[in-house]
TORKOLKOL-286072 format. One record per residue: x, y, z of N, C-alpha, C, CB in turn; residue in one letter. Coordinates in nm, 4 decimals, padded with zeros to 6 digits. Glycine has a CB too. Layout:
// TORKOLKOL-286072
+----------+----------+----------+----------+----------+----------+----------+----------+----------+----------+----------+----------+------+
:      nxx :      nyy :      nzz :     caxx :     cayy :     cazz :      cxx :      cyy :      czz :     cbxx :     cbyy :     cbzz : resn :
+----------+----------+----------+----------+----------+----------+----------+----------+----------+----------+----------+----------+------+
:        X :        Y :        Z :        X :        Y :        Z :        X :        Y :        Z :        X :        Y :        Z :    A :
...
+----------+----------+----------+----------+----------+----------+----------+----------+----------+----------+----------+----------+------+
This chain:
// TORKOLKOL-286072
+----------+----------+----------+----------+----------+----------+----------+----------+----------+----------+----------+----------+------+
:      nxx :      nyy :      nzz :     caxx :     cayy :     cazz :      cxx :      cyy :      czz :     cbxx :     cbyy :     cbzz : resn :
+----------+----------+----------+----------+----------+----------+----------+----------+----------+----------+----------+----------+------+
:  00.2835 :  18.1888 :  03.6816 :  00.3702 :  18.1040 :  03.6008 :  00.5182 :  18.1219 :  03.6342 :  00.3475 :  18.1328 :  03.4547 :    M :
:  00.5517 :  18.2051 :  03.7299 :  00.6925 :  18.2270 :  03.7624 :  00.7562 :  18.1048 :  03.8273 :  00.7067 :  18.3467 :  03.8541 :    S :
:  00.6751 :  18.0120 :  03.8783 :  00.7284 :  17.8921 :  03.9424 :  00.7603 :  17.7811 :  03.8425 :  00.6303 :  17.8410 :  04.0450 :    D :
:  00.7349 :  17.8055 :  03.7155 :  00.7607 :  17.7050 :  03.6125 :  00.9107 :  17.7037 :  03.5814 :  00.6770 :  17.7340 :  03.4832 :    V :
:  00.9668 :  17.5832 :  03.5704 :  01.1073 :  17.5686 :  03.5333 :  01.1136 :  17.5428 :  03.3831 :  01.1766 :  17.4527 :  03.6141 :    K :
:  01.1842 :  17.6290 :  03.3113 :  01.1975 :  17.6184 :  03.1664 :  01.3330 :  17.5584 :  03.1328 :  01.1804 :  17.7567 :  03.0986 :    Y :
:  01.3324 :  17.4576 :  03.0452 :  01.4562 :  17.3898 :  03.0095 :  01.4571 :  17.3591 :  02.8605 :  01.4737 :  17.2604 :  03.0916 :    T :
:  01.5689 :  17.3897 :  02.7964 :  01.5892 :  17.3530 :  02.6560 :  01.6790 :  17.2302 :  02.6540 :  01.6522 :  17.4717 :  02.5728 :    V :
:  01.6312 :  17.1243 :  02.5871 :  01.7034 :  16.9980 :  02.5804 :  01.7409 :  16.9703 :  02.4345 :  01.6179 :  16.8813 :  02.6396 :    I :
:  01.8691 :  16.9486 :  02.4103 :  01.9185 :  16.9145 :  02.2768 :  01.9328 :  16.7626 :  02.2681 :  02.0553 :  16.9859 :  02.2467 :    A :
:  01.8682 :  16.7024 :  02.1698 :  01.8694 :  16.5568 :  02.1528 :  01.9474 :  16.5216 :  02.0273 :  01.7250 :  16.4998 :  02.1452 :    I :
:  02.0395 :  16.4276 :  02.0395 :  02.1146 :  16.3776 :  01.9243 :  02.0600 :  16.2425 :  01.8808 :  02.2647 :  16.3664 :  01.9574 :    G :
:  01.9986 :  16.2392 :  01.7643 :  01.9515 :  16.1113 :  01.7071 :  02.0707 :  16.0495 :  01.6344 :  01.8267 :  16.1318 :  01.6081 :    L :
:  02.1537 :  15.9800 :  01.7115 :  02.2795 :  15.9254 :  01.6599 :  02.2506 :  15.7913 :  01.5940 :  02.3859 :  15.9100 :  01.7737 :    V :
:  02.2807 :  15.7831 :  01.4650 :  02.2534 :  15.6584 :  01.3937 :  02.3773 :  15.6130 :  01.3181 :  02.1349 :  15.6758 :  01.2967 :    H :
:  02.3821 :  15.4798 :  01.2973 :  02.4946 :  15.4179 :  01.2271 :  02.4506 :  15.2802 :  01.1776 :  02.6207 :  15.4068 :  01.3203 :    H :
:  02.4593 :  15.2594 :  01.0484 :  02.4284 :  15.1303 :  00.9864 :  02.2927 :  15.0742 :  01.0294 :  02.5368 :  15.0306 :  01.0200 :    K :
:  02.1898 :  15.1584 :  01.0225 :  02.0543 :  15.1130 :  01.0519 :  02.0201 :  15.0983 :  01.1986 :  02.0322 :  14.9851 :  00.9867 :    G :
:  02.1079 :  15.1495 :  01.2858 :  02.0821 :  15.1431 :  01.4299 :  02.0865 :  15.2831 :  01.4882 :  02.1848 :  15.0512 :  01.5011 :    K :
:  02.0158 :  15.2987 :  01.6006 :  02.0110 :  15.4269 :  01.6711 :  02.0634 :  15.4053 :  01.8130 :  01.8649 :  15.4860 :  01.6730 :    I :
:  02.1365 :  15.5023 :  01.8646 :  02.1952 :  15.4909 :  01.9977 :  02.0952 :  15.5375 :  02.1037 :  02.3258 :  15.5732 :  02.0067 :    L :
:  02.0705 :  15.4503 :  02.2022 :  01.9797 :  15.4808 :  02.3123 :  02.0512 :  15.4643 :  02.4460 :  01.8551 :  15.3904 :  02.3065 :    L :
:  01.9998 :  15.5338 :  02.5465 :  02.0480 :  15.5189 :  02.6828 :  01.9359 :  15.4679 :  02.7718 :  02.1032 :  15.6519 :  02.7362 :    G :
:  01.9731 :  15.4014 :  02.8807 :  01.8758 :  15.3532 :  02.9785 :  01.9050 :  15.4213 :  03.1112 :  01.8808 :  15.1969 :  02.9927 :    F :
:  01.8041 :  15.4876 :  03.1671 :  01.8185 :  15.5644 :  03.2909 :  01.8013 :  15.4751 :  03.4128 :  01.7171 :  15.6790 :  03.2951 :    K :
:  01.8855 :  15.4958 :  03.5119 :  01.8771 :  15.4253 :  03.6397 :  01.7353 :  15.4420 :  03.6966 :  01.9848 :  15.4789 :  03.7406 :    D :
:  01.6706 :  15.3314 :  03.7346 :  01.5357 :  15.3420 :  03.7924 :  01.5292 :  15.4292 :  03.9177 :  01.4842 :  15.2046 :  03.8257 :    P :
:  01.6429 :  15.4477 :  03.9866 :  01.6468 :  15.5300 :  04.1079 :  01.6738 :  15.6779 :  04.0792 :  01.7528 :  15.4771 :  04.2019 :    K :
:  01.6917 :  15.7127 :  03.9518 :  01.7244 :  15.8501 :  03.9147 :  01.6128 :  15.9461 :  03.9545 :  01.7508 :  15.8596 :  03.7644 :    S :
:  01.6513 :  16.0657 :  03.9962 :  01.5557 :  16.1719 :  04.0295 :  01.5267 :  16.2592 :  03.9074 :  01.6096 :  16.2585 :  04.1451 :    K :
:  01.5937 :  16.2306 :  03.7956 :  01.5728 :  16.3074 :  03.6733 :  01.4613 :  16.2444 :  03.5902 :  01.7033 :  16.3158 :  03.5913 :    K :
:  01.4305 :  16.3051 :  03.4769 :  01.3253 :  16.2551 :  03.3871 :  01.3547 :  16.1120 :  03.3435 :  01.3118 :  16.3461 :  03.2635 :    R :
:  01.2500 :  16.0358 :  03.3220 :  01.2524 :  15.9022 :  03.2617 :  01.3302 :  15.7963 :  03.3409 :  01.3105 :  15.9120 :  03.1256 :    L :
:  01.3154 :  15.7896 :  03.4724 :  01.3852 :  15.6823 :  03.5445 :  01.3346 :  15.5460 :  03.4990 :  01.3664 :  15.6978 :  03.6971 :    P :
:  01.4290 :  15.4523 :  03.4815 :  01.3935 :  15.3162 :  03.4420 :  01.3432 :  15.3045 :  03.2990 :  01.2899 :  15.2632 :  03.5344 :    G :
:  01.3800 :  15.3994 :  03.2127 :  01.3329 :  15.3964 :  03.0745 :  01.4471 :  15.4192 :  02.9762 :  01.2242 :  15.5014 :  03.0536 :    Q :
:  01.4254 :  15.3708 :  02.8523 :  01.5149 :  15.3972 :  02.7406 :  01.4810 :  15.5339 :  02.6824 :  01.5042 :  15.2859 :  02.6322 :    W :
:  01.5817 :  15.6018 :  02.6272 :  01.5589 :  15.7356 :  02.5728 :  01.6678 :  15.7713 :  02.4723 :  01.5542 :  15.8401 :  02.6859 :    F :
:  01.6388 :  15.8744 :  02.3916 :  01.7394 :  15.9301 :  02.3009 :  01.8351 :  16.0139 :  02.3845 :  01.6734 :  16.0160 :  02.1862 :    F :
:  01.9640 :  16.0100 :  02.3509 :  02.0641 :  16.0810 :  02.4295 :  02.0648 :  16.2307 :  02.3992 :  02.2016 :  16.0225 :  02.4034 :    L :
:  02.1006 :  16.3062 :  02.4988 :  02.1090 :  16.4513 :  02.4875 :  02.0991 :  16.5120 :  02.6250 :  01.9989 :  16.5070 :  02.3953 :    G :
:  02.0810 :  16.6423 :  02.6298 :  02.0699 :  16.7059 :  02.7595 :  02.0498 :  16.8550 :  02.7497 :  02.1908 :  16.6772 :  02.8406 :    G :
:  02.0558 :  16.9179 :  02.8638 :  02.0295 :  17.0609 :  02.8783 :  02.1301 :  17.1452 :  02.7986 :  02.0336 :  17.1002 :  03.0265 :    R :
:  02.0771 :  17.2460 :  02.7324 :  02.1614 :  17.3441 :  02.6647 :  02.2010 :  17.4471 :  02.7696 :  02.0873 :  17.4112 :  02.5416 :    V :
:  02.3322 :  17.4625 :  02.7889 :  02.3823 :  17.5553 :  02.8897 :  02.3706 :  17.7000 :  02.8401 :  02.5289 :  17.5221 :  02.9251 :    E :
:  02.3763 :  17.7935 :  02.9342 :  02.3706 :  17.9354 :  02.9008 :  02.4804 :  17.9696 :  02.8001 :  02.3845 :  18.0222 :  03.0283 :    Y :
:  02.4440 :  18.0392 :  02.6950 :  02.5361 :  18.0876 :  02.5919 :  02.6013 :  17.9741 :  02.5114 :  02.6442 :  18.1725 :  02.6561 :    D :
:  02.5373 :  17.8562 :  02.5085 :  02.5888 :  17.7414 :  02.4335 :  02.5035 :  17.7205 :  02.3092 :  02.5902 :  17.6128 :  02.5214 :    E :
:  02.5668 :  17.6948 :  02.1977 :  02.4927 :  17.6630 :  02.0758 :  02.4335 :  17.5232 :  02.0887 :  02.5843 :  17.6730 :  01.9503 :    K :
:  02.3193 :  17.5024 :  02.0276 :  02.2490 :  17.3743 :  02.0393 :  02.3357 :  17.2600 :  01.9872 :  02.1155 :  17.3787 :  01.9624 :    I :
:  02.3986 :  17.2797 :  01.8723 :  02.4836 :  17.1756 :  01.8152 :  02.5996 :  17.1418 :  01.9085 :  02.5369 :  17.2196 :  01.6787 :    E :
:  02.6564 :  17.2432 :  01.9725 :  02.7665 :  17.2213 :  02.0673 :  02.7177 :  17.1428 :  02.1895 :  02.8277 :  17.3567 :  02.1116 :    A :
:  02.5953 :  17.1691 :  02.2319 :  02.5392 :  17.0955 :  02.3456 :  02.5250 :  16.9475 :  02.3125 :  02.4028 :  17.1538 :  02.3856 :    A :
:  02.4817 :  16.9176 :  02.1895 :  02.4679 :  16.7773 :  02.1490 :  02.6042 :  16.7088 :  02.1495 :  02.4031 :  16.7668 :  02.0087 :    I :
:  02.7046 :  16.7723 :  02.0917 :  02.8396 :  16.7151 :  02.0893 :  02.8887 :  16.6913 :  02.2317 :  02.9376 :  16.8083 :  02.0133 :    V :
:  02.8713 :  16.7907 :  02.3188 :  02.9166 :  16.7788 :  02.4585 :  02.8426 :  16.6675 :  02.5325 :  02.8968 :  16.9119 :  02.5324 :    R :
:  02.7104 :  16.6654 :  02.5198 :  02.6306 :  16.5646 :  02.5910 :  02.6640 :  16.4224 :  02.5454 :  02.4813 :  16.5916 :  02.5704 :    E :
:  02.6801 :  16.3999 :  02.4162 :  02.7121 :  16.2652 :  02.3676 :  02.8510 :  16.2216 :  02.4133 :  02.7034 :  16.2600 :  02.2143 :    L :
:  02.9433 :  16.3161 :  02.4196 :  03.0772 :  16.2847 :  02.4701 :  03.0687 :  16.2488 :  02.6192 :  03.1747 :  16.4050 :  02.4478 :    K :
:  02.9909 :  16.3263 :  02.6953 :  02.9772 :  16.3008 :  02.8393 :  02.9008 :  16.1719 :  02.8668 :  02.9067 :  16.4178 :  02.9073 :    E :
:  02.7906 :  16.1507 :  02.7967 :  02.7011 :  16.0395 :  02.8287 :  02.7453 :  15.9057 :  02.7700 :  02.5635 :  16.0710 :  02.7802 :    E :
:  02.8109 :  15.9094 :  02.6529 :  02.8406 :  15.7839 :  02.5839 :  02.9850 :  15.7714 :  02.5379 :  02.7509 :  15.7694 :  02.4662 :    A :
:  03.0681 :  15.8695 :  02.5687 :  03.2088 :  15.8685 :  02.5261 :  03.2220 :  15.8510 :  02.3750 :  03.2851 :  15.7568 :  02.5978 :    S :
:  03.1330 :  15.9164 :  02.2999 :  03.1373 :  15.9073 :  02.1547 :  03.1403 :  16.0484 :  02.0968 :  03.0156 :  15.8269 :  02.0997 :    I :
:  03.2244 :  16.0661 :  01.9951 :  03.2294 :  16.1951 :  01.9259 :  03.1378 :  16.1876 :  01.8049 :  03.3757 :  16.2319 :  01.8834 :    E :
:  03.0531 :  16.2902 :  01.7921 :  02.9551 :  16.2908 :  01.6836 :  02.9671 :  16.4171 :  01.6000 :  02.8135 :  16.2782 :  01.7393 :    V :
:  02.9162 :  16.4048 :  01.4784 :  02.8998 :  16.5194 :  01.3897 :  02.7500 :  16.5469 :  01.3816 :  02.9626 :  16.4929 :  01.2464 :    E :
:  02.7115 :  16.6676 :  01.4152 :  02.5706 :  16.7060 :  01.4095 :  02.5384 :  16.7459 :  01.2662 :  02.5388 :  16.8228 :  01.5093 :    V :
:  02.4346 :  16.6837 :  01.2106 :  02.4032 :  16.7026 :  01.0691 :  02.2940 :  16.8057 :  01.0432 :  02.3622 :  16.5723 :  01.0095 :    K :
:  02.1712 :  16.7812 :  01.0943 :  02.0605 :  16.8722 :  01.0615 :  01.9496 :  16.8630 :  01.1656 :  02.0041 :  16.8404 :  00.9221 :    R :
:  01.8739 :  16.9709 :  01.1714 :  01.7580 :  16.9778 :  01.2599 :  01.6485 :  16.8862 :  01.2066 :  01.7062 :  17.1237 :  01.2727 :    L :
:  01.5896 :  16.8059 :  01.2955 :  01.4777 :  16.7184 :  01.2582 :  01.3454 :  16.7815 :  01.3017 :  01.4940 :  16.5776 :  01.3220 :    I :
:  01.3341 :  16.8216 :  01.4281 :  01.2106 :  16.8846 :  01.4744 :  01.2302 :  16.9395 :  01.6148 :  01.0930 :  16.7844 :  01.4715 :    C :
:  01.1271 :  17.0085 :  01.6619 :  01.1220 :  17.0537 :  01.8005 :  00.9918 :  17.0032 :  01.8615 :  01.1327 :  17.2100 :  01.8104 :    T :
:  00.9902 :  16.9971 :  01.9931 :  00.8715 :  16.9499 :  02.0648 :  00.8698 :  17.0173 :  02.2021 :  00.8709 :  16.7925 :  02.0783 :    E :
:  00.7517 :  17.0560 :  02.2471 :  00.7407 :  17.1096 :  02.3825 :  00.6533 :  17.0174 :  02.4662 :  00.6828 :  17.2535 :  02.3808 :    T :
:  00.6934 :  17.0032 :  02.5912 :  00.6220 :  16.9161 :  02.6853 :  00.6126 :  16.9883 :  02.8189 :  00.6940 :  16.7770 :  02.7014 :    I :
:  00.4970 :  16.9786 :  02.8811 :  00.4776 :  17.0294 :  03.0173 :  00.4595 :  16.9104 :  03.1099 :  00.3545 :  17.1264 :  03.0258 :    N :
:  00.5258 :  16.9154 :  03.2245 :  00.5146 :  16.8084 :  03.3235 :  00.5036 :  16.8674 :  03.4632 :  00.6354 :  16.7130 :  03.3149 :    E :
:  00.4344 :  16.7968 :  03.5494 :  00.4338 :  16.8291 :  03.6920 :  00.5012 :  16.7117 :  03.7616 :  00.2864 :  16.8546 :  03.7477 :    V :
:  00.6089 :  16.7407 :  03.8325 :  00.6848 :  16.6366 :  03.8997 :  00.6189 :  16.6004 :  04.0324 :  00.8300 :  16.6816 :  03.9222 :    W :
:  00.6689 :  16.4918 :  04.0937 :  00.6150 :  16.4437 :  04.2210 :  00.6191 :  16.5505 :  04.3298 :  00.6919 :  16.3214 :  04.2670 :    E :
:  00.7167 :  16.6420 :  04.3219 :  00.7267 :  16.7481 :  04.4229 :  00.6381 :  16.8680 :  04.3889 :  00.8718 :  16.7937 :  04.4369 :    D :
:  00.5474 :  16.8503 :  04.2900 :  00.4525 :  16.9526 :  04.2450 :  00.5176 :  17.0718 :  04.1752 :  00.3739 :  17.0020 :  04.3619 :    N :
:  00.6409 :  17.0558 :  04.1278 :  00.7021 :  17.1627 :  04.0483 :  00.6602 :  17.1461 :  03.9030 :  00.8577 :  17.1612 :  04.0615 :    T :
:  00.6307 :  17.2595 :  03.8395 :  00.5935 :  17.2608 :  03.6976 :  00.7192 :  17.2748 :  03.6130 :  00.4934 :  17.3762 :  03.6666 :    D :
:  00.7270 :  17.1932 :  03.5086 :  00.8417 :  17.1962 :  03.4177 :  00.7915 :  17.2117 :  03.2751 :  00.9282 :  17.0676 :  03.4319 :    H :
:  00.8543 :  17.3021 :  03.2018 :  00.8243 :  17.3216 :  03.0596 :  00.9530 :  17.2927 :  02.9831 :  00.7704 :  17.4683 :  03.0298 :    H :
:  00.9481 :  17.1910 :  02.8981 :  01.0655 :  17.1497 :  02.8214 :  01.0473 :  17.1834 :  02.6741 :  01.0913 :  16.9991 :  02.8387 :    Y :
:  01.1543 :  17.2290 :  02.6133 :  01.1601 :  17.2428 :  02.4684 :  01.2690 :  17.1468 :  02.4219 :  01.1893 :  17.3929 :  02.4233 :    C :
:  01.2288 :  17.0397 :  02.3528 :  01.3227 :  16.9409 :  02.3000 :  01.3557 :  16.9769 :  02.1555 :  01.2640 :  16.7965 :  02.3094 :    F :
:  01.4836 :  16.9765 :  02.1233 :  01.5286 :  17.0065 :  01.9879 :  01.6054 :  16.8850 :  01.9379 :  01.6172 :  17.1368 :  01.9834 :    I :
:  01.5486 :  16.8180 :  01.8382 :  01.6045 :  16.6934 :  01.7850 :  01.6895 :  16.7202 :  01.6621 :  01.4928 :  16.5944 :  01.7508 :    Y :
:  01.8123 :  16.6700 :  01.6646 :  01.9043 :  16.6814 :  01.5523 :  01.9536 :  16.5434 :  01.5105 :  02.0231 :  16.7725 :  01.5883 :    Y :
:  01.9754 :  16.5277 :  01.3822 :  02.0441 :  16.4092 :  01.3323 :  02.1914 :  16.4215 :  01.3689 :  02.0252 :  16.3927 :  01.1776 :    E :
:  02.2529 :  16.3106 :  01.4071 :  02.3958 :  16.3078 :  01.4365 :  02.4518 :  16.1721 :  01.3952 :  02.4228 :  16.3356 :  01.5877 :    A :
:  02.5781 :  16.1734 :  01.3567 :  02.6458 :  16.0488 :  01.3189 :  02.7802 :  16.0419 :  01.3912 :  02.6656 :  16.0398 :  01.1636 :    I :
:  02.8287 :  15.9201 :  01.4162 :  02.9607 :  15.9073 :  01.4779 :  03.0682 :  15.9647 :  01.3866 :  02.9914 :  15.7601 :  01.5101 :    P :
:  03.1677 :  16.0312 :  01.4437 :  03.2791 :  16.0851 :  01.3655 :  03.3758 :  15.9762 :  01.3222 :  03.3533 :  16.1907 :  01.4455 :    K :
:  03.3721 :  15.8635 :  01.3898 :  03.4655 :  15.7548 :  01.3655 :  03.3894 :  15.6274 :  01.3320 :  03.5566 :  15.7328 :  01.4874 :    S :
:  03.4570 :  15.5358 :  01.2652 :  03.3953 :  15.4056 :  01.2387 :  03.3913 :  15.3203 :  01.3656 :  03.4720 :  15.3316 :  01.1274 :    S :
:  03.4672 :  15.3605 :  01.4668 :  03.4634 :  15.2931 :  01.5963 :  03.3424 :  15.3470 :  01.6723 :  03.5974 :  15.3152 :  01.6775 :    N :
:  03.2382 :  15.2658 :  01.6830 :  03.1144 :  15.3116 :  01.7463 :  03.0964 :  15.2536 :  01.8868 :  02.9949 :  15.2742 :  01.6597 :    T :
:  03.2066 :  15.2136 :  01.9475 :  03.1996 :  15.1629 :  02.0848 :  03.1588 :  15.2768 :  02.1781 :  03.3365 :  15.1014 :  02.1290 :    E :
:  03.0644 :  15.2493 :  02.2657 :  03.0166 :  15.3496 :  02.3606 :  03.0300 :  15.2945 :  02.5025 :  02.8689 :  15.3894 :  02.3303 :    V :
:  03.0428 :  15.3849 :  02.5988 :  03.0498 :  15.3408 :  02.7383 :  02.9904 :  15.4478 :  02.8278 :  03.1959 :  15.3097 :  02.7801 :    K :
:  02.9281 :  15.4017 :  02.9356 :  02.8687 :  15.4934 :  03.0323 :  02.9783 :  15.5538 :  03.1189 :  02.7635 :  15.4212 :  03.1199 :    T :
:  02.9437 :  15.6630 :  03.1839 :  03.0377 :  15.7331 :  03.2715 :  03.0070 :  15.6951 :  03.4161 :  03.0292 :  15.8881 :  03.2514 :    R :
:  03.1070 :  15.6637 :  03.4911 :  03.0880 :  15.6280 :  03.6325 :  03.0168 :  15.7412 :  03.7051 :  03.2240 :  15.5972 :  03.7010 :    A :
:  02.9174 :  15.7055 :  03.7861 :  02.8460 :  15.8038 :  03.8651 :  02.7308 :  15.8705 :  03.7921 :  02.9403 :  15.9069 :  03.9112 :    G :
:  02.7143 :  15.8423 :  03.6637 :  02.6046 :  15.9008 :  03.5872 :  02.4775 :  15.8211 :  03.6113 :  02.6384 :  15.9050 :  03.4364 :    D :
:  02.3620 :  15.8794 :  03.5789 :  02.2369 :  15.8065 :  03.5969 :  02.1976 :  15.7256 :  03.4736 :  02.1261 :  15.9029 :  03.6315 :    D :
:  02.2818 :  15.7284 :  03.3708 :  02.2632 :  15.6404 :  03.2551 :  02.3428 :  15.5142 :  03.2842 :  02.3096 :  15.7091 :  03.1192 :    I :
:  02.2719 :  15.4013 :  03.2973 :  02.3400 :  15.2791 :  03.3395 :  02.3640 :  15.1826 :  03.2246 :  02.2602 :  15.2103 :  03.4468 :    I :
:  02.3065 :  15.2123 :  03.1059 :  02.3260 :  15.1235 :  02.9923 :  02.3114 :  15.2031 :  02.8635 :  02.2256 :  15.0057 :  02.9958 :    K :
:  02.3946 :  15.1685 :  02.7645 :  02.3866 :  15.2253 :  02.6307 :  02.3719 :  15.1111 :  02.5320 :  02.5118 :  15.3125 :  02.5978 :    L :
:  02.2965 :  15.1332 :  02.4265 :  02.2783 :  15.0256 :  02.3296 :  02.2462 :  15.0816 :  02.1912 :  02.1669 :  14.9307 :  02.3755 :    Q :
:  02.3092 :  15.0209 :  02.0891 :  02.2726 :  15.0482 :  01.9515 :  02.1532 :  14.9580 :  01.9197 :  02.3938 :  15.0236 :  01.8522 :    W :
:  02.0411 :  15.0173 :  01.8821 :  01.9161 :  14.9444 :  01.8612 :  01.8758 :  14.9545 :  01.7146 :  01.8033 :  14.9995 :  01.9530 :    V :
:  01.8355 :  14.8418 :  01.6576 :  01.7853 :  14.8442 :  01.5207 :  01.6637 :  14.9350 :  01.5158 :  01.7501 :  14.7009 :  01.4703 :    E :
:  01.6611 :  15.0224 :  01.4166 :  01.5560 :  15.1234 :  01.4090 :  01.4175 :  15.0614 :  01.4086 :  01.5742 :  15.2084 :  01.2855 :    I :
:  01.4007 :  14.9482 :  01.3405 :  01.2676 :  14.8863 :  01.3355 :  01.2228 :  14.8306 :  01.4714 :  01.2669 :  14.7745 :  01.2321 :    E :
:  01.3152 :  14.8198 :  01.5681 :  01.2805 :  14.7711 :  01.7025 :  01.2685 :  14.8842 :  01.8047 :  01.3849 :  14.6709 :  01.7499 :    K :
:  01.2754 :  15.0079 :  01.7591 :  01.2774 :  15.1230 :  01.8487 :  01.1589 :  15.1260 :  01.9445 :  01.2800 :  15.2499 :  01.7683 :    L :
:  01.0403 :  15.0975 :  01.8954 :  00.9205 :  15.1058 :  01.9801 :  00.9173 :  14.9985 :  02.0885 :  00.7960 :  15.0944 :  01.8945 :    K :
:  01.0007 :  14.8962 :  02.0757 :  01.0126 :  14.7965 :  02.1822 :  01.0911 :  14.8543 :  02.3005 :  01.0815 :  14.6681 :  02.1292 :    E :
:  01.1693 :  14.9577 :  02.2755 :  01.2546 :  15.0174 :  02.3783 :  01.1952 :  15.1453 :  02.4359 :  01.3917 :  15.0464 :  02.3213 :    F :
:  01.1569 :  15.2377 :  02.3496 :  01.1069 :  15.3668 :  02.3963 :  00.9565 :  15.3588 :  02.4138 :  01.1445 :  15.4803 :  02.2978 :    I :
:  00.9113 :  15.3814 :  02.5364 :  00.7691 :  15.3685 :  02.5702 :  00.6979 :  15.5035 :  02.5762 :  00.7538 :  15.2972 :  02.7034 :    K :
:  00.7731 :  15.6131 :  02.5714 :  00.7106 :  15.7450 :  02.5695 :  00.6770 :  15.7809 :  02.4250 :  00.8038 :  15.8528 :  02.6339 :    T :
:  00.6009 :  15.8875 :  02.4070 :  00.5658 :  15.9283 :  02.2705 :  00.6903 :  15.9796 :  02.1979 :  00.4548 :  16.0376 :  02.2723 :    S :
:  00.6952 :  15.9517 :  02.0701 :  00.8053 :  15.9957 :  01.9845 :  00.7438 :  16.0868 :  01.8792 :  00.8828 :  15.8732 :  01.9186 :    I :
:  00.7984 :  16.2068 :  01.8601 :  00.7417 :  16.2962 :  01.7593 :  00.7359 :  16.2290 :  01.6216 :  00.8238 :  16.4254 :  01.7513 :    P :
:  00.6282 :  16.2531 :  01.5498 :  00.6094 :  16.1913 :  01.4182 :  00.7243 :  16.2273 :  01.3242 :  00.4752 :  16.2352 :  01.3569 :    V :
:  00.7786 :  16.3470 :  01.3363 :  00.8917 :  16.3870 :  01.2510 :  01.0143 :  16.3006 :  01.2771 :  00.9265 :  16.5345 :  01.2741 :    E :
:  01.0342 :  16.2616 :  01.4029 :  01.1463 :  16.1736 :  01.4369 :  01.1230 :  16.0354 :  01.3775 :  01.1648 :  16.1642 :  01.5906 :    V :
:  01.0011 :  15.9842 :  01.3904 :  00.9691 :  15.8528 :  01.3325 :  00.9872 :  15.8541 :  01.1809 :  00.8247 :  15.8118 :  01.3679 :    L :
:  00.9404 :  15.9590 :  01.1146 :  00.9571 :  15.9708 :  00.9693 :  01.1036 :  15.9759 :  00.9307 :  00.8857 :  16.0949 :  00.9172 :    N :
:  01.1827 :  16.0531 :  01.0051 :  01.3259 :  16.0618 :  00.9796 :  01.3914 :  15.9240 :  00.9914 :  01.3917 :  16.1608 :  01.0769 :    F :
:  01.3619 :  15.8531 :  01.0996 :  01.4245 :  15.7236 :  01.1217 :  01.3844 :  15.6223 :  01.0160 :  01.3888 :  15.6714 :  01.2586 :    L :
:  01.2617 :  15.6276 :  00.9693 :  01.2162 :  15.5359 :  00.8639 :  01.2872 :  15.5598 :  00.7313 :  01.0663 :  15.5497 :  00.8441 :    E :
:  01.3357 :  15.6805 :  00.7112 :  01.3968 :  15.7149 :  00.5837 :  01.5491 :  15.7127 :  00.5843 :  01.3507 :  15.8492 :  00.5423 :    N :
:  01.6087 :  15.6708 :  00.6949 :  01.7558 :  15.6652 :  00.7011 :  01.8051 :  15.5569 :  00.6056 :  01.8057 :  15.6367 :  00.8475 :    I :
:  01.9047 :  15.5936 :  00.5313 :  01.9669 :  15.4971 :  00.4390 :  02.0671 :  15.4129 :  00.5179 :  02.0376 :  15.5702 :  00.3180 :    K :
:  02.0595 :  15.2821 :  00.5011 :  02.1521 :  15.1918 :  00.5724 :  02.2832 :  15.1855 :  00.4963 :  02.0912 :  15.0483 :  00.5883 :    I :
+----------+----------+----------+----------+----------+----------+----------+----------+----------+----------+----------+----------+------+
């Protein structure tokens, strides 16, 4: 098992007025989920707090400042990539809200996220085709508009 790559991913479930912020990955990306919509977030760096990672990733990926509210759930996934490397991911989902009423978002040049969109929560399954933890679905269903 020493060849397994372990990664902790902090996910920010950023919501505002009944919508959730999603990113779309470049189909040519060599990272997870090419050509798919996903919740924003990323790798927790060494000696970084999970909440700080969410704030940093959302600023980098969407140019939006967020306030991290509370832990929603965790999930572990094992994958074998095309190059036969084993990956073990621990996803940590947190609720987050924009710090400002200005919810304009923009992608960063050179990033593999090519589109950002605020999506109505009831349309989420039209965008995200991978499995979504039941705790995340329950959380999103109970968000007050």
